[in-house]
DSSP file (Angstrom, degrees, kcal/mol; ACC not computed):
  #  RESIDUE AA STRUCTURE BP1 BP2  ACC     N-H-->O    O-->H-N    N-H-->O    O-->H-N    TCO  KAPPA ALPHA  PHI   PSI    X-CA   Y-CA   Z-CA
    1    1 A M     >        0   0    0      0, 0.0     4,-2.6     0, 0.0     5,-0.2   0.000 360.0 360.0 360.0 -40.9  166.4  115.9  130.6
    2    2 A F  H  >  +     0   0    0      1,-0.2     4,-1.6     2,-0.2     5,-0.0   0.915 360.0  47.8 -58.7 -42.5  164.2  113.7  128.1
    3    3 A L  H  4 S+     0   0    0      2,-0.2    -1,-0.2     1,-0.2     3,-0.2   0.946 112.6  47.1 -65.8 -42.3  167.5  113.2  126.0
    4    4 A V  H >4 S+     0   0    0      1,-0.2     3,-1.3     2,-0.2     4,-0.2   0.935 111.9  49.1 -57.9 -51.1  169.6  112.3  128.9
    5    5 A N  H 3< S+     0   0    0     -4,-2.6     3,-0.3     1,-0.3    -1,-0.2   0.786 117.1  42.4 -58.0 -33.8  167.0  109.9  130.3
    6    6 A N  T 3X S+     0   0    0     -4,-1.6     4,-2.0    -3,-0.2    -1,-0.3  -0.114  75.1 118.6-110.1  28.8  166.6  108.1  126.9
    7    7 A M  H <> S+     0   0    0     -3,-1.3     4,-2.7     1,-0.2     5,-0.2   0.870  74.5  53.4 -65.2 -38.0  170.2  107.9  125.9
    8    8 A G  H  > S+     0   0    0     -3,-0.3     4,-1.9     2,-0.2    -1,-0.2   0.905 110.7  47.1 -66.0 -42.4  170.2  104.2  125.7
    9    9 A A  H  > S+     0   0    0      1,-0.2     4,-2.5     2,-0.2    -1,-0.2   0.861 111.8  51.7 -61.4 -39.4  167.2  104.2  123.4
   10   10 A I  H  X S+     0   0    0     -4,-2.0     4,-2.9     2,-0.2    -2,-0.2   0.914 107.7  49.0 -73.0 -38.6  168.7  106.8  121.2
   11   11 A I  H  X S+     0   0    0     -4,-2.7     4,-2.0     2,-0.2    -1,-0.2   0.911 111.4  52.2 -63.3 -39.7  172.0  104.9  120.8
   12   12 A T  H  X S+     0   0    0     -4,-1.9     4,-1.8     1,-0.2    -2,-0.2   0.932 110.9  46.0 -56.4 -46.4  170.0  101.9  119.9
   13   13 A E  H  X S+     0   0    0     -4,-2.5     4,-2.7     2,-0.2    -2,-0.2   0.911 108.9  56.6 -63.4 -41.0  168.0  103.8  117.3
   14   14 A M  H  X S+     0   0    0     -4,-2.9     4,-2.7     1,-0.3    -1,-0.2   0.893 106.8  49.7 -61.9 -33.3  171.3  105.4  116.0
   15   15 A H  H  X S+     0   0    0     -4,-2.0     4,-1.9     2,-0.2    -1,-0.3   0.907 108.9  51.6 -76.3 -32.4  172.7  101.9  115.4
   16   16 A K  H  X S+     0   0    0     -4,-1.8     4,-2.3     1,-0.2    -2,-0.2   0.917 108.6  52.8 -60.7 -45.4  169.4  100.9  113.5
   17   17 A I  H  X S+     0   0    0     -4,-2.7     4,-2.5     1,-0.2     5,-0.2   0.898 105.4  54.5 -67.6 -38.0  169.9  104.0  111.4
   18   18 A Q  H  X S+     0   0    0     -4,-2.7     4,-1.5     1,-0.2    -1,-0.2   0.920 109.0  47.3 -51.9 -45.5  173.5  102.9  110.6
   19   19 A Q  H  < S+     0   0    0     -4,-1.9     4,-0.3     1,-0.2    -2,-0.2   0.877 113.5  47.8 -67.0 -36.2  172.2   99.6  109.4
   20   20 A E  H >X S+     0   0    0     -4,-2.3     3,-1.1     1,-0.2     4,-0.7   0.841 108.7  53.8 -76.2 -27.8  169.5  101.3  107.3
   21   21 A L  H >< S+     0   0    0     -4,-2.5    20,-2.1     1,-0.2     3,-0.6   0.832  98.7  64.3 -71.9 -25.6  172.0  103.8  105.8
   22   22 A S  T 3< S+     0   0    0     -4,-1.5    -1,-0.2    19,-0.2    -2,-0.2   0.718 107.0  43.8 -59.4 -19.3  174.1  100.8  104.7
   23   23 A K  T <4 S+     0   0    0     -3,-1.1     2,-0.3    -4,-0.3    -1,-0.2   0.562  98.2  83.9 -99.9 -21.7  171.1   99.9  102.4
   24   24 A K    <<  -     0   0    0     -4,-0.7    17,-1.4    -3,-0.6     2,-0.4  -0.677  63.5-167.2 -96.7 144.0  170.4  103.2  101.1
   25   25 A T  E     -A   40   0A   0     -2,-0.3     2,-0.4    15,-0.2    15,-0.2  -0.921  19.3-158.2-130.9 149.8  172.4  104.5   98.1
   26   26 A V  E     -A   39   0A   0     13,-3.1    13,-2.5    -2,-0.4     2,-0.5  -0.966  11.6-159.1-119.0 149.8  173.1  107.6   96.1
   27   27 A E  E     -A   38   0A   0     -2,-0.4     2,-0.4    11,-0.2    11,-0.2  -0.994   7.6-170.5-130.1 130.0  174.4  107.5   92.5
   28   28 A I  E     -A   37   0A   0      9,-2.5     9,-2.2    -2,-0.5     2,-0.4  -0.967   1.9-165.6-125.3 140.3  176.2  110.4   91.1
   29   29 A S  E     -A   36   0A   0     -2,-0.4     2,-0.3     7,-0.2     7,-0.3  -0.949   2.7-169.7-119.7 134.5  177.1  110.8   87.5
   30   30 A E  E  >> +A   35   0A   0      5,-3.3     5,-1.9    -2,-0.4     4,-0.8  -0.938  65.9  17.2-128.3 150.0  179.6  113.4   85.9
   31   31 A G  T >45S-     0   0    0     -2,-0.3     3,-0.7     1,-0.2    -1,-0.2   0.855 126.3 -61.6  63.2  38.3  180.2  114.2   82.3
   32   32 A E  T 345S-     0   0    0      1,-0.2    -1,-0.2    -3,-0.2    -2,-0.0   0.929 115.2 -33.1  52.8  49.9  177.1  112.7   80.9
   33   33 A G  T 345S+     0   0    0      2,-0.3    -1,-0.2    -3,-0.2    18,-0.2   0.473 103.8 122.4  85.6   5.8  178.0  109.3   82.0
   34   34 A V  T <<5S+     0   0    0     -4,-0.8    17,-2.6    -3,-0.7     2,-0.3   0.909  87.9  10.3 -53.7 -43.7  181.8  109.5   81.7
   35   35 A F  E   < +AB  30  50A   0     -5,-1.9    -5,-3.3    15,-0.3    -2,-0.3  -0.998  69.5 175.0-140.7 142.8  182.0  108.6   85.3
   36   36 A S  E     -AB  29  49A   0     13,-2.1    13,-1.9    -2,-0.3     2,-0.4  -0.974   8.7-163.1-141.5 158.2  179.6  107.5   88.0
   37   37 A I  E     -AB  28  48A   0     -9,-2.2    -9,-2.5    -2,-0.3     2,-0.5  -0.998   6.6-157.3-143.4 133.0  179.8  106.4   91.5
   38   38 A V  E     +AB  27  47A   0      9,-3.0     8,-2.9    -2,-0.4     9,-1.5  -0.964  22.6 168.2-111.8 125.3  177.4  104.5   93.8
   39   39 A M  E     -AB  26  45A   0    -13,-2.5   -13,-3.1    -2,-0.5     6,-0.2  -0.997  24.6-131.2-139.2 148.8  177.9  105.1   97.5
   40   40 A N  E >   -A   25   0A   0      4,-2.1     3,-1.7    -2,-0.3   -15,-0.2  -0.286  38.6 -91.9 -87.4 177.6  175.7  104.1  100.5
   41   41 A G  T 3  S+     0   0    0    -20,-2.1   -19,-0.2   -17,-1.4    41,-0.1   0.487 124.9  60.6 -71.1  -7.8  174.6  106.1  103.4
   42   42 A R  T 3  S-     0   0    0    -21,-0.5    -1,-0.3   -18,-0.2     3,-0.1   0.157 118.3-110.0-101.8  18.9  177.6  105.1  105.4
   43   43 A Q  S <  S+     0   0    0     -3,-1.7     2,-0.5     1,-0.2    -2,-0.1   0.856  70.5 144.0  52.5  44.9  179.9  106.6  102.7
   44   44 A E        -     0   0    0     -4,-0.2    -4,-2.1   -22,-0.0     2,-0.6  -0.909  52.7-123.4-104.9 136.2  181.1  103.3  101.5
   45   45 A V  E     +B   39   0A   0     -2,-0.5    -6,-0.3    -6,-0.2     3,-0.1  -0.681  29.4 178.5 -85.9 125.3  181.7  103.1   97.8
   46   46 A L  E     -     0   0A   0     -8,-2.9     2,-0.3    -2,-0.6    -7,-0.2   0.746  61.5 -15.6 -94.3 -30.9  179.7  100.3   96.2
   47   47 A G  E     -B   38   0A   0     -9,-1.5    -9,-3.0     2,-0.0    -1,-0.4  -0.946  46.7-156.7-172.2 151.1  180.7  100.8   92.6
   48   48 A V  E     -B   37   0A   0     -2,-0.3     2,-0.4   -11,-0.2   -11,-0.2  -0.987  11.9-163.4-132.2 146.8  182.2  103.0   90.1
   49   49 A K  E     -B   36   0A   0    -13,-1.9   -13,-2.1    -2,-0.3     2,-0.5  -0.988   5.1-158.7-131.1 140.5  181.7  103.1   86.3
   50   50 A F  E     -B   35   0A   0     -2,-0.4   -15,-0.3   -15,-0.2   -16,-0.2  -0.978  14.5-142.1-112.5 128.9  183.7  104.6   83.6
   51   51 A G    >   -     0   0    0    -17,-2.6     3,-1.6    -2,-0.5     4,-0.3  -0.368  35.8 -97.5 -73.8 163.1  182.1  105.4   80.1
   52   52 A P  G >  S+     0   0    0      0, 0.0     3,-1.3     0, 0.0     4,-0.1   0.825 120.9  63.0 -67.2 -26.5  184.1  104.9   77.0
   53   53 A E  G >  S+     0   0    0      1,-0.2     3,-1.3     2,-0.1   -19,-0.1   0.745  86.3  73.3 -60.5 -19.2  185.0  108.5   76.8
   54   54 A A  G <  S+     0   0    0     -3,-1.6    -1,-0.2     1,-0.2     9,-0.1   0.753  91.3  56.2 -65.8 -25.6  186.8  108.3   80.0
   55   55 A F  G <  S+     0   0    0     -3,-1.3    -1,-0.2    -4,-0.3    -2,-0.1   0.338  73.2 118.2 -97.4  10.4  189.8  106.4   78.4
   56   56 A K    X   -     0   0    0     -3,-1.3     3,-2.2     1,-0.2     4,-0.3  -0.605  67.4-134.4 -76.3 133.4  190.6  109.0   75.7
   57   57 A P  G >  S+     0   0    0      0, 0.0     3,-1.0     0, 0.0    -1,-0.2   0.870 105.7  54.5 -60.6 -30.0  194.2  110.2   76.4
   58   58 A D  G 3  S+     0   0    0      1,-0.2     4,-0.2     2,-0.1     3,-0.1   0.485 102.0  61.9 -77.8   0.7  193.2  113.9   75.8
   59   59 A N  G <> S+     0   0    0     -3,-2.2     4,-2.6     1,-0.1    -1,-0.2   0.378  71.5 101.3-103.9   1.9  190.4  113.4   78.5
   60   60 A I  H <> S+     0   0    0     -3,-1.0     4,-2.3    -4,-0.3    -1,-0.1   0.868  80.2  47.8 -69.7 -41.3  192.6  112.6   81.5
   61   61 A D  H  > S+     0   0    0      2,-0.2     4,-1.9     1,-0.2    -1,-0.2   0.914 115.3  45.5 -61.6 -44.4  192.5  116.0   83.2
   62   62 A A  H  > S+     0   0    0     -4,-0.2     4,-1.9     1,-0.2    -2,-0.2   0.876 109.9  54.3 -66.5 -36.2  188.8  116.2   82.9
   63   63 A L  H  X S+     0   0    0     -4,-2.6     4,-2.8     2,-0.2     5,-0.3   0.929 104.7  55.2 -60.3 -45.8  188.3  112.7   84.1
   64   64 A E  H  X S+     0   0    0     -4,-2.3     4,-2.5     1,-0.2     5,-0.2   0.950 110.5  44.8 -53.1 -49.1  190.3  113.6   87.1
   65   65 A L  H  X S+     0   0    0     -4,-1.9     4,-2.4     1,-0.2    -1,-0.2   0.868 111.5  53.6 -60.3 -33.8  188.0  116.5   87.9
   66   66 A M  H  X S+     0   0    0     -4,-1.9     4,-2.4     2,-0.2    -2,-0.2   0.890 110.0  47.0 -68.8 -44.1  184.9  114.4   87.2
   67   67 A V  H  X S+     0   0    0     -4,-2.8     4,-2.8     2,-0.2     5,-0.2   0.945 115.3  44.2 -65.9 -48.3  186.0  111.7   89.7
   68   68 A A  H  X S+     0   0    0     -4,-2.5     4,-3.0    -5,-0.3     5,-0.2   0.949 114.9  49.0 -59.0 -50.1  186.9  114.1   92.4
   69   69 A S  H  X S+     0   0    0     -4,-2.4     4,-2.7    -5,-0.2    -1,-0.2   0.911 111.5  49.6 -63.7 -42.5  183.7  116.1   91.9
   70   70 A A  H  X S+     0   0    0     -4,-2.4     4,-2.7     2,-0.2     5,-0.2   0.945 112.5  49.1 -63.1 -46.6  181.5  112.8   91.9
   71   71 A F  H  X S+     0   0    0     -4,-2.8     4,-2.8     1,-0.2     5,-0.2   0.964 112.1  46.5 -55.6 -47.6  183.1  111.6   95.1
   72   72 A N  H  X S+     0   0    0     -4,-3.0     4,-2.1    -5,-0.2    -1,-0.2   0.922 113.5  47.3 -66.5 -37.3  182.6  114.8   96.8
   73   73 A R  H  X S+     0   0    0     -4,-2.7     4,-2.4    -5,-0.2    -1,-0.2   0.897 112.3  52.3 -68.2 -37.4  178.9  115.1   95.7
   74   74 A A  H  X S+     0   0    0     -4,-2.7     4,-2.9     2,-0.2     5,-0.3   0.914 108.6  49.1 -63.6 -42.5  178.3  111.5   96.8
   75   75 A I  H  X S+     0   0    0     -4,-2.8     4,-2.9    -5,-0.2     5,-0.2   0.967 111.4  50.7 -63.7 -49.4  179.8  112.1  100.2
   76   76 A D  H  X S+     0   0    0     -4,-2.1     4,-2.1     1,-0.2    -2,-0.2   0.857 110.8  47.2 -53.4 -42.9  177.6  115.2  100.5
   77   77 A E  H  X S+     0   0    0     -4,-2.4     4,-1.8     2,-0.2    -1,-0.2   0.909 112.5  49.8 -68.8 -39.7  174.5  113.4   99.6
   78   78 A S  H  X S+     0   0    0     -4,-2.9     4,-2.1     2,-0.2     5,-0.2   0.933 109.4  51.8 -63.4 -44.0  175.2  110.5  102.0
   79   79 A R  H  X S+     0   0    0     -4,-2.9     4,-3.0    -5,-0.3    -1,-0.2   0.931 108.4  52.6 -57.9 -42.8  175.9  113.0  104.8
   80   80 A Q  H  X S+     0   0    0     -4,-2.1     4,-2.3     1,-0.2    -1,-0.2   0.858 106.0  52.3 -59.8 -34.2  172.6  114.5  104.0
   81   81 A M  H  X S+     0   0    0     -4,-1.8     4,-2.4     2,-0.2    -1,-0.2   0.915 111.0  47.2 -59.8 -40.7  170.8  111.3  104.3
   82   82 A L  H  X S+     0   0    0     -4,-2.1     4,-2.8     1,-0.2     5,-0.2   0.932 112.2  50.8 -69.1 -47.2  172.5  110.7  107.7
   83   83 A K  H  X S+     0   0    0     -4,-3.0     4,-2.1    -5,-0.2    -1,-0.2   0.891 108.9  51.7 -56.8 -42.5  171.5  114.2  108.8
   84   84 A N  H  X S+     0   0    0     -4,-2.3     4,-2.2     2,-0.2    -1,-0.2   0.892 112.2  44.4 -59.3 -44.6  167.9  113.6  107.7
   85   85 A E  H  X S+     0   0    0     -4,-2.4     4,-2.2     2,-0.2    -2,-0.2   0.948 113.2  50.7 -73.8 -40.5  167.5  110.3  109.6
   86   86 A V  H  X S+     0   0    0     -4,-2.8     4,-2.8     1,-0.2     6,-0.2   0.876 108.5  53.2 -53.4 -39.9  169.2  111.8  112.7
   87   87 A T  H  X>S+     0   0    0     -4,-2.1     4,-1.7    -5,-0.2     5,-1.2   0.909 107.9  50.8 -61.4 -48.5  166.8  114.8  112.5
   88   88 A K  H  <5S+     0   0    0     -4,-2.2    -1,-0.2     1,-0.2    -2,-0.2   0.932 113.0  47.3 -56.9 -43.4  163.8  112.3  112.4
   89   89 A L  H  <5S+     0   0    0     -4,-2.2    -2,-0.2     1,-0.2    -1,-0.2   0.898 121.7  31.8 -63.6 -45.2  165.2  110.6  115.5
   90   90 A T  H ><5S-     0   0    0     -4,-2.8     3,-1.1    -5,-0.2    -1,-0.2   0.459 101.8-120.3 -97.4  -2.6  165.9  113.6  117.6
   91   91 A G  T 3<5S-     0   0    0     -4,-1.7    -3,-0.2     1,-0.2    -4,-0.1   0.872  81.5 -46.6  64.9  33.7  163.1  116.0  116.4
   92   92 A G  T 3 <S+     0   0    0     -5,-1.2    -1,-0.2     1,-0.3     2,-0.2   0.314 104.8 133.3  96.9 -10.3  165.7  118.4  115.3
   93   93 A M    <   -     0   0    0     -3,-1.1    -1,-0.3    -6,-0.2     2,-0.3  -0.446  54.1-127.9 -79.1 145.6  167.8  118.4  118.3
   94   94 A S        -     0   0    0     -2,-0.2    -1,-0.1    -3,-0.1    -7,-0.0  -0.725  21.2-143.1 -96.8 148.2  171.6  118.0  117.7
   95   95 A L        -     0   0    0     -2,-0.3     3,-0.1     1,-0.1    -9,-0.0  -0.759  19.8-104.1-105.6 151.7  173.5  115.3  119.5
   96   96 A P        -     0   0    0      0, 0.0     2,-0.4     0, 0.0    -1,-0.1  -0.222  56.6 -76.4 -63.1 163.0  176.9  115.4  121.0
   97   97 A N        -     0   0    0      1,-0.0     0, 0.0     4,-0.0     0, 0.0  -0.513  51.2-165.1 -67.5 124.7  179.6  113.6  119.1
   98   98 A M    >   -     0   0    0     -2,-0.4     3,-1.3    -3,-0.1     4,-0.4  -0.938  15.4-131.6-113.7 108.9  179.2  109.9  119.8
   99   99 A P  T 3  S+     0   0    0      0, 0.0    -2,-0.0     0, 0.0     0, 0.0  -0.296  83.7  16.7 -67.6 147.6  182.2  107.8  118.8
  100  100 A D  T 3  S+     0   0    0      1,-0.1     0, 0.0    -2,-0.0     0, 0.0   0.538  98.3  94.7  78.0   3.3  181.7  104.7  116.8
  101  101 A L    <         0   0    0     -3,-1.3    -1,-0.1   -83,-0.0   -83,-0.0   0.729 360.0 360.0 -93.8 -21.6  178.2  105.5  115.6
  102  102 A F              0   0    0     -4,-0.4    -1,-0.0   -84,-0.0     0, 0.0   0.360 360.0 360.0-145.2 360.0  179.4  107.0  112.3
């Protein structure tokens, strides 16, 4: 009942969390700096970097794997940031799917 009575306040807080998450970042590096990605908590890519080793012709297959791995790890970490923030807000209660919040 508490959750239902306070849904407006929760939605307002969720919007604040969205704004905060857009400012928080994760940086993931693969291959000892061959590739790195910076992503915010809203899963927006803010930047990518390639080290000099990335452009060696015999490194293409490994680079493709590193890029995919880095993207997946960055998404996982940004989702964990979101989960942590929502858990703080709800005291651990799960919320129903609310369109346009995430």
